[in-house]
ZASEPA-70267 format. One record per atom (N, C-alpha, C, O): residue number from 1; residue in three letters; x, y, z. Coordinates in steps of 0.02 Angstrom, whole numbers, plus 50000, padded with zeros to 5 digits. Atoms other than C-alpha are relative to their C-alpha. Layout:
<recs>
[NUM; 'ala'; [X; Y; Z]];
...
</recs>
This chain:
<recs>
[1; 'met'; [49959; 49948; 49986]];
[1; 'met'; [50670; 48627; 48816]];
[1; 'met'; [49967; 50064; 49967]];
[1; 'met'; [49940; 50059; 49912]];
[2; 'val'; [50025; 49936; 50019]];
[2; 'val'; [50615; 48814; 48796]];
[2; 'val'; [50049; 50029; 49953]];
[2; 'val'; [50107; 50035; 49975]];
[3; 'arg'; [49957; 49960; 50042]];
[3; 'arg'; [50694; 48901; 48647]];
[3; 'arg'; [49999; 50075; 50019]];
[3; 'arg'; [49949; 50103; 50041]];
[4; 'pro'; [49995; 49922; 49987]];
[4; 'pro'; [50758; 49083; 48669]];
[4; 'pro'; [49948; 50036; 49970]];
[4; 'pro'; [49912; 50078; 49997]];
[5; 'gln'; [50048; 49955; 50035]];
[5; 'gln'; [50655; 49140; 48532]];
[5; 'gln'; [49931; 49994; 50027]];
[5; 'gln'; [49899; 50046; 50033]];
[6; 'asn'; [50067; 50008; 49966]];
[6; 'asn'; [50492; 49074; 48608]];
[6; 'asn'; [49997; 50040; 50061]];
[6; 'asn'; [49946; 50074; 50072]];
[7; 'leu'; [49996; 49966; 49933]];
[7; 'leu'; [50543; 49147; 48776]];
[7; 'leu'; [49990; 50074; 49988]];
[7; 'leu'; [49952; 50108; 50022]];
[8; 'arg'; [50005; 49922; 50014]];
[8; 'arg'; [50565; 49321; 48698]];
[8; 'arg'; [49932; 50015; 49984]];
[8; 'arg'; [49903; 50061; 50012]];
[9; 'ser'; [50062; 49977; 50026]];
[9; 'ser'; [50403; 49318; 48608]];
[9; 'ser'; [49944; 49990; 50059]];
[9; 'ser'; [49895; 50028; 50062]];
[10; 'asp'; [50040; 50008; 49938]];
[10; 'asp'; [50316; 49253; 48773]];
[10; 'asp'; [50007; 50065; 50048]];
[10; 'asp'; [49958; 50088; 50077]];
[11; 'leu'; [49982; 49939; 49960]];
[11; 'leu'; [50399; 49403; 48866]];
[11; 'leu'; [49959; 50059; 49970]];
[11; 'leu'; [49926; 50096; 50007]];
[12; 'arg'; [50033; 49947; 50037]];
[12; 'arg'; [50329; 49522; 48731]];
[12; 'arg'; [49925; 49997; 50022]];
[12; 'arg'; [49899; 50050; 50037]];
[13; 'leu'; [50067; 50009; 49982]];
[13; 'leu'; [50154; 49456; 48773]];
[13; 'leu'; [49979; 50031; 50062]];
[13; 'leu'; [49924; 50056; 50069]];
[14; 'his'; [50008; 49981; 49930]];
[14; 'his'; [50173; 49503; 48953]];
[14; 'his'; [50015; 50071; 50014]];
[14; 'his'; [50005; 50095; 50070]];
[15; 'arg'; [49986; 49929; 49987]];
[15; 'arg'; [50226; 49679; 48932]];
[15; 'arg'; [49938; 50039; 50011]];
[15; 'arg'; [49886; 50026; 49982]];
[16; 'leu'; [50063; 49957; 49987]];
[16; 'leu'; [50110; 49811; 49002]];
[16; 'leu'; [50002; 50060; 49955]];
[16; 'leu'; [50055; 50087; 49943]];
[17; 'asp'; [50000; 49933; 50042]];
[17; 'asp'; [50061; 49957; 48892]];
[17; 'asp'; [49992; 50058; 50055]];
[17; 'asp'; [49980; 50044; 50114]];
[18; 'glu'; [50000; 49945; 49966]];
[18; 'glu'; [50060; 50130; 48960]];
[18; 'glu'; [49941; 50015; 50047]];
[18; 'glu'; [49950; 50042; 50101]];
[19; 'phe'; [50061; 49994; 49965]];
[19; 'phe'; [49876; 50131; 49017]];
[19; 'phe'; [49996; 49951; 50059]];
[19; 'phe'; [49970; 49970; 50112]];
[20; 'glu'; [49996; 50052; 49949]];
[20; 'glu'; [49902; 49966; 49120]];
[20; 'glu'; [50047; 50024; 50051]];
[20; 'glu'; [50032; 50018; 50110]];
[21; 'leu'; [49952; 49979; 49952]];
[21; 'leu'; [50055; 50039; 49201]];
[21; 'leu'; [49970; 50065; 50044]];
[21; 'leu'; [49976; 50069; 50105]];
[22; 'leu'; [50035; 49946; 49961]];
[22; 'leu'; [49961; 50201; 49249]];
[22; 'leu'; [49948; 49971; 50048]];
[22; 'leu'; [49942; 49992; 50106]];
[23; 'gln'; [50052; 50023; 49948]];
[23; 'gln'; [49817; 50098; 49321]];
[23; 'gln'; [50040; 49967; 50059]];
[23; 'gln'; [50022; 49981; 50116]];
[24; 'leu'; [49960; 50029; 49947]];
[24; 'leu'; [49947; 49996; 49423]];
[24; 'leu'; [50023; 50053; 50054]];
[24; 'leu'; [50014; 50046; 50115]];
[25; 'leu'; [49972; 49948; 49959]];
[25; 'leu'; [50029; 50153; 49486]];
[25; 'leu'; [49946; 50034; 50036]];
[25; 'leu'; [49956; 50049; 50095]];
[26; 'gln'; [50057; 49976; 49964]];
[26; 'gln'; [49860; 50226; 49527]];
[26; 'gln'; [49973; 49964; 50062]];
[26; 'gln'; [49956; 49991; 50115]];
[27; 'leu'; [50021; 50042; 49947]];
[27; 'leu'; [49812; 50076; 49627]];
[27; 'leu'; [50049; 50003; 50059]];
[27; 'leu'; [50030; 50007; 50117]];
[28; 'his'; [49946; 49997; 49954]];
[28; 'his'; [49980; 50080; 49713]];
[28; 'his'; [49994; 50057; 50045]];
[28; 'his'; [50000; 50049; 50106]];
[29; 'leu'; [50007; 49944; 49962]];
[29; 'leu'; [49956; 50260; 49768]];
[29; 'leu'; [49934; 50001; 50044]];
[29; 'leu'; [49932; 50028; 50099]];
[30; 'lys'; [50066; 50004; 49959]];
[30; 'lys'; [49776; 50228; 49827]];
[30; 'lys'; [50017; 49955; 50065]];
[30; 'lys'; [49993; 49968; 50120]];
[31; 'leu'; [49990; 50042; 49937]];
[31; 'leu'; [49847; 50086; 49941]];
[31; 'leu'; [50044; 50039; 50046]];
[31; 'leu'; [50034; 50035; 50107]];
[32; 'val'; [49956; 49965; 49958]];
[32; 'val'; [49981; 50195; 50007]];
[32; 'val'; [49969; 50049; 50036]];
[32; 'val'; [49983; 50056; 50096]];
[33; 'leu'; [50047; 49951; 49970]];
[33; 'leu'; [49859; 50330; 50044]];
[33; 'leu'; [49951; 49970; 50056]];
[33; 'leu'; [49938; 49999; 50109]];
[34; 'leu'; [50038; 50043; 49944]];
[34; 'leu'; [49747; 50197; 50135]];
[34; 'leu'; [50035; 49986; 50054]];
[34; 'leu'; [50008; 49989; 50109]];
[35; 'leu'; [49962; 50031; 49944]];
[35; 'leu'; [49886; 50134; 50238]];
[35; 'leu'; [50025; 50070; 50038]];
[35; 'leu'; [50034; 50067; 50099]];
[36; 'ala'; [49984; 49933; 49962]];
[36; 'ala'; [49937; 50321; 50285]];
[36; 'ala'; [49935; 50019; 50042]];
[36; 'ala'; [49940; 50038; 50100]];
[37; 'leu'; [50059; 49989; 49959]];
[37; 'leu'; [49757; 50346; 50339]];
[37; 'leu'; [49989; 49964; 50059]];
[37; 'leu'; [49971; 49989; 50112]];
[38; 'cys'; [50004; 50049; 49943]];
[38; 'cys'; [49752; 50197; 50444]];
[38; 'cys'; [50046; 50004; 50055]];
[38; 'cys'; [50032; 49992; 50113]];
[39; 'leu'; [49949; 49979; 49943]];
[39; 'leu'; [49913; 50242; 50530]];
[39; 'leu'; [49983; 50058; 50036]];
[39; 'leu'; [49994; 50064; 50096]];
[40; 'glu'; [50018; 49930; 49968]];
[40; 'glu'; [49850; 50417; 50560]];
[40; 'glu'; [49940; 49990; 50054]];
[40; 'glu'; [49939; 50018; 50109]];
[41; 'leu'; [50056; 50014; 49956]];
[41; 'leu'; [49686; 50348; 50633]];
[41; 'leu'; [50028; 49959; 50067]];
[41; 'leu'; [50008; 49976; 50123]];
[42; 'phe'; [49979; 50031; 49950]];
[42; 'phe'; [49781; 50224; 50742]];
[42; 'phe'; [50044; 50045; 50048]];
[42; 'phe'; [50043; 50035; 50108]];
[43; 'leu'; [49961; 49959; 49951]];
[43; 'leu'; [49904; 50362; 50811]];
[43; 'leu'; [49951; 50042; 50036]];
[43; 'leu'; [49961; 50053; 50096]];
[44; 'leu'; [50052; 49954; 49977]];
[44; 'leu'; [49754; 50473; 50843]];
[44; 'leu'; [49964; 49965; 50063]];
[44; 'leu'; [49954; 49993; 50117]];
[45; 'asp'; [50029; 50038; 49943]];
[45; 'asp'; [49671; 50332; 50947]];
[45; 'asp'; [50050; 49993; 50052]];
[45; 'asp'; [50033; 49997; 50111]];
[46; 'leu'; [49947; 50014; 49947]];
[46; 'leu'; [49834; 50302; 51036]];
[46; 'leu'; [50009; 50066; 50043]];
[46; 'leu'; [50018; 50064; 50104]];
[47; 'gln'; [49988; 49936; 49967]];
[47; 'gln'; [49852; 50490; 51075]];
[47; 'gln'; [49937; 50020; 50053]];
[47; 'gln'; [49944; 50051; 50105]];
[48; 'asp'; [50064; 49997; 49968]];
[48; 'asp'; [49666; 50489; 51136]];
[48; 'asp'; [50005; 49964; 50062]];
[48; 'asp'; [49991; 49991; 50116]];
[49; 'leu'; [49989; 50047; 49942]];
[49; 'leu'; [49705; 50339; 51252]];
[49; 'leu'; [50045; 50026; 50046]];
[49; 'leu'; [50034; 50016; 50106]];
[50; 'leu'; [49954; 49973; 49952]];
[50; 'leu'; [49851; 50426; 51328]];
[50; 'leu'; [49969; 50062; 50033]];
[50; 'leu'; [49977; 50073; 50093]];
[51; 'leu'; [50030; 49943; 49967]];
[51; 'leu'; [49756; 50583; 51357]];
[51; 'leu'; [49945; 49977; 50054]];
[51; 'leu'; [49940; 50005; 50109]];
[52; 'leu'; [50049; 50034; 49957]];
[52; 'leu'; [49617; 50482; 51436]];
[52; 'leu'; [50028; 49973; 50061]];
[52; 'leu'; [50003; 49983; 50117]];
[53; 'lys'; [49960; 50023; 49934]];
[53; 'lys'; [49740; 50397; 51552]];
[53; 'lys'; [50022; 50055; 50037]];
[53; 'lys'; [50014; 50053; 50098]];
[54; 'glu'; [49979; 49949; 49967]];
[54; 'glu'; [49811; 50554; 51595]];
[54; 'glu'; [49941; 50039; 50047]];
[54; 'glu'; [49948; 50053; 50107]];
[55; 'leu'; [50052; 49965; 49966]];
[55; 'leu'; [49643; 50639; 51638]];
[55; 'leu'; [49967; 49955; 50057]];
[55; 'leu'; [49940; 49983; 50105]];
[56; 'leu'; [50029; 50042; 49954]];
[56; 'leu'; [49583; 50488; 51736]];
[56; 'leu'; [50049; 49978; 50056]];
[56; 'leu'; [50026; 49949; 50105]];
[57; 'gly'; [49956; 50015; 49957]];
[57; 'gly'; [49744; 50462; 51830]];
[57; 'gly'; [50026; 49932; 50001]];
[57; 'gly'; [50063; 49912; 50046]];
[58; 'phe'; [49975; 50069; 50004]];
[58; 'phe'; [49775; 50284; 51771]];
[58; 'phe'; [50073; 49989; 49993]];
[58; 'phe'; [50108; 50026; 49959]];
[59; 'ser'; [49928; 50017; 50017]];
[59; 'ser'; [49941; 50209; 51778]];
[59; 'ser'; [50006; 49929; 49978]];
[59; 'ser'; [50001; 49884; 50020]];
[60; 'phe'; [49992; 50069; 50023]];
[60; 'phe'; [49966; 50055; 51669]];
[60; 'phe'; [50055; 49998; 49948]];
[60; 'phe'; [50070; 49944; 49922]];
</recs>
């Protein structure tokens, strides 16, 4: 059985310092920006397809 005291000391070992937290935040922000860029590119492609459909007179 795990003693509470050992559990507390284990939790202290897993705490992140400020630098690690900032690195995680920076990584998270980069991923969010990458997702936003992918979404923007997808929407631009969709807009181009709709324009092409309109120009060529396709109905689908």
